[in-house]
C-alpha positions in Angstrom: 20.7 -5.2 20.4 20.5 -2.9 17.4 22.7 -3.4 14.4 23.2 -0.9 11.7 23.3 -2.2 8.2 23.1 -0.2 4.9 21.1 2.6 6.5 18.8 0.4 8.4 18.7 -0.5 12.1 18.2 -4.2 12.4 16.7 -5.8 15.5 17.0 -9.6 15.8 14.1 -11.4 17.6 14.7 -14.8 19.1 11.7 -17.1 19.4 11.7 -16.5 23.2 11.7 -12.7 22.6 8.9 -12.9 20.1 6.9 -15.0 22.5 7.4 -12.6 25.3 6.6 -9.5 23.0 3.4 -11.2 21.9 2.4 -11.8 25.6 3.2 -8.3 26.5 1.2 -7.1 23.6 -1.9 -9.0 24.3 -1.7 -7.7 28.0 -1.3 -4.0 27.0 -4.1 -4.1 24.7 -6.4 -4.5 27.6 -5.5 -1.0 28.7 -7.5 0.7 26.1 -10.9 1.7 27.4 -12.8 1.6 24.2 -15.3 -1.4 23.9 -15.7 -0.9 20.1 -12.0 -0.2 19.6 -12.8 3.0 17.7 -11.3 6.4 18.6 -12.9 9.4 17.2 -10.0 12.0 17.5 -7.7 12.5 14.5 -4.0 12.4 15.2 -2.5 16.0 15.1 -0.1 17.2 12.4 -1.3 15.2 9.4 -0.5 16.1 5.9 -2.4 15.2 2.6 0.1 14.0 0.2 -0.3 15.3 -3.5 -1.3 12.8 -6.1 2.0 12.7 -8.0 3.9 11.7 -4.9 1.6 9.5 -3.1 3.3 6.3 -4.2 6.5 7.3 -2.4 5.0 6.3 0.8 5.5 2.7 -0.5 8.9 3.0 -2.0 10.8 1.6 0.8 8.4 -1.5 1.1 7.1 -0.6 4.7 5.3 -3.1 6.8 1.6 -2.2 6.7 -1.5 -3.0 8.7 -4.4 -3.6 6.1 -7.8 -3.1 7.3 -11.0 -4.1 5.5 -14.7 -3.3 6.2 -18.1 -4.2 4.5 -20.6 -1.4 5.1 -23.5 -3.8 4.4 -22.6 -6.5 6.9 -20.5 -4.2 9.2 -17.8 -7.0 9.2 -14.2 -5.6 9.6 -10.7 -7.2 9.8 -7.1 -6.4 10.0 -3.9 -8.2 8.9 -0.2 -7.4 8.3 1.2 -7.1 4.9 4.6 -6.3 3.4 4.4 -7.8 0.0 3.6 -4.5 -1.6 5.4 -3.0 -4.7 5.0 0.3 -6.5 3.9 -0.1 -10.0 3.9 3.4 -11.4 4.2 7.0 -10.2 0.4 7.4 -10.8 -0.3 5.8 -7.3 -0.5 2.4 -8.7 1.0 -0.6 -6.7 0.7 -4.4 -6.6 0.0 -6.4 -3.4 0.3 -10.2 -2.9 -2.0 -11.9 -0.4 -2.4 -15.6 0.4 -5.8 -16.8 -0.7 -6.3 -18.4 2.7 -6.3 -15.1 4.5 -9.6 -14.1 5.9 -9.3 -10.5 4.6 -9.5 -11.7 1.0 -13.3 -12.5 1.7 -14.1 -8.8 2.5 -11.7 -7.6 -0.2 -13.4 -9.6 -2.9 -16.7 -8.0 -1.8 -15.7 -4.4 -1.4 -12.6 -3.9 -3.4 -11.4 -1.3 -1.0 -8.9 -1.2 2.1 -6.8 1.0 4.2 -3.1 0.7 4.8 -1.7 2.1 8.1 2.2 2.2 8.5 3.3 1.3 11.9 6.5 2.3 13.6 9.1 0.7 15.9 6.8 1.4 18.8 4.1 -0.7 17.4 6.1 -4.0 17.1 4.1 -5.7 19.8 0.8 -4.7 18.2 2.1 -5.9 14.8 3.0 -9.3 16.2 -0.1 -9.8 17.9 -2.2 -8.8 14.8 0.0 -11.2 12.8 -0.7 -14.2 15.0 -4.3 -13.9 15.3 -6.9 -14.8 12.4 -10.2 -13.1 11.7 -11.5 -16.5 10.3 -11.9 -17.7 14.1 -12.8 -14.3 15.7 -15.9 -12.4 14.7 -14.0 -8.9 15.2 -10.3 -9.2 15.3 -9.9 -5.4 15.7 -12.2 -5.4 18.7 -10.8 -8.6 20.2 -7.3 -7.1 20.3 -8.5 -3.7 21.2 -6.6 -2.2 18.3 -7.1 1.6 18.5 -8.6 2.8 15.2 -10.3 5.9 13.7 -11.9 6.8 10.3 -10.0 9.5 8.3 -11.5 8.4 5.1 -15.3 8.2 6.2 -17.3 5.8 8.3 -18.3 3.7 5.2 -14.5 2.9 4.5 -12.3 0.7 6.5 -10.7 2.3 9.6 -7.1 3.3 10.0 -5.0 2.2 13.0 -3.7 4.6 15.6 -1.1 3.6 18.0 2.2 4.9 16.7 1.3 4.6 13.1 2.7 7.4 11.0 1.0 7.1 7.6 -2.5 6.1 6.3 -3.5 5.2 2.6 -7.0 4.7 1.3 -6.8 2.2 -1.4 -9.0 0.6 -4.2 -8.5 -2.7 -6.0 -8.6 -2.3 -9.7 -7.8 -5.9 -10.7 -7.5 -9.3 -8.8 -6.2 -12.6 -10.1 -5.0 -15.9 -8.4 -1.5 -16.9 -8.9 0.4 -19.8 -7.1 -2.0 -19.8 -4.1 -2.1 -15.9 -3.8 -4.3 -13.2 -5.0 -2.3 -10.6 -6.9 -4.0 -7.2 -6.4 -3.5 -4.3 -8.8 -4.5 -1.3 -6.5 -4.5 2.4 -6.6 -4.0 5.0 -3.7 -6.9 7.3 -3.6 -5.8 9.4 -0.7 -2.7 9.4 1.5 -2.1 11.0 4.8 1.2 11.3 6.7 2.4 12.7 10.1 4.6 15.9 9.2 7.5 14.4 11.2 7.8 11.7 8.4 7.6 13.9 5.4 10.1 16.4 4.2 8.3 17.5 1.1 9.8 14.7 -1.2 10.5 11.7 0.9 8.8 9.5 3.4 11.4 9.1 6.3 11.5 9.8 10.0 13.0 13.3 10.7 15.8 13.0 13.1 15.2 16.5 14.6 11.8 15.3 15.5 12.9 12.3 17.5 10.2 10.1 16.4 10.3 6.2 16.1 11.3 4.9 12.6 8.8 2.8 10.6 9.2 -0.9 9.8 10.3 -3.0 7.0 10.3 -6.8 7.2 13.3 -9.0 6.8 11.4 -12.4 7.3 11.8 -14.9 10.0 10.1 -12.5 12.6 12.8 -9.8 12.3 12.2 -6.1 11.3 14.4 -3.5 10.0 13.9 0.3 10.7 13.9 2.8 8.0 16.0 5.9 8.9 17.9 8.4 6.9 
């Protein structure tokens, strides 16, 4: 059941529901016929966001899928992240990541990553990614058959397709360890968004387009949906 609260639609997930969604997600991923989990075609209707407003894609603290890639070893990984906070209007932001996360290994080598912003339609994929660690799987993206593409070049981490509505190519400018977490000071280099989620000023699903809203995380396995 959906509950409206302060402009968000909140969906409660019991442990039984989350387990069922996870199992469904794992089953549905086998339907992709792409052995390297890479799709070459770019999604239609993408807009490049001007530098002065790139950071607005993170204003609402959306759930993100963070992908990393080492062009020397060809290792890649994917994780969920929502602890992301704008730092300035010059495309700078902070991210917090547990030091035990496998993605931190690749990030410390390359200092680059890509954020993809999923929508309500992607909840099963988000749950599956969040419950699987790259430390125990050589290629988590391929293992889960996550559909990806390379909007920022093949030497940069891929972006996630599915129902994702925005993609950000980012660089880590500073990294330090605090309380068991890496605090990353980052900057958005390029930002792409589906035109159905950008009105020229704000990042929000357009009602007239009838598209799925993107996610923010409430904790405890529950999500909220950002709609105007």
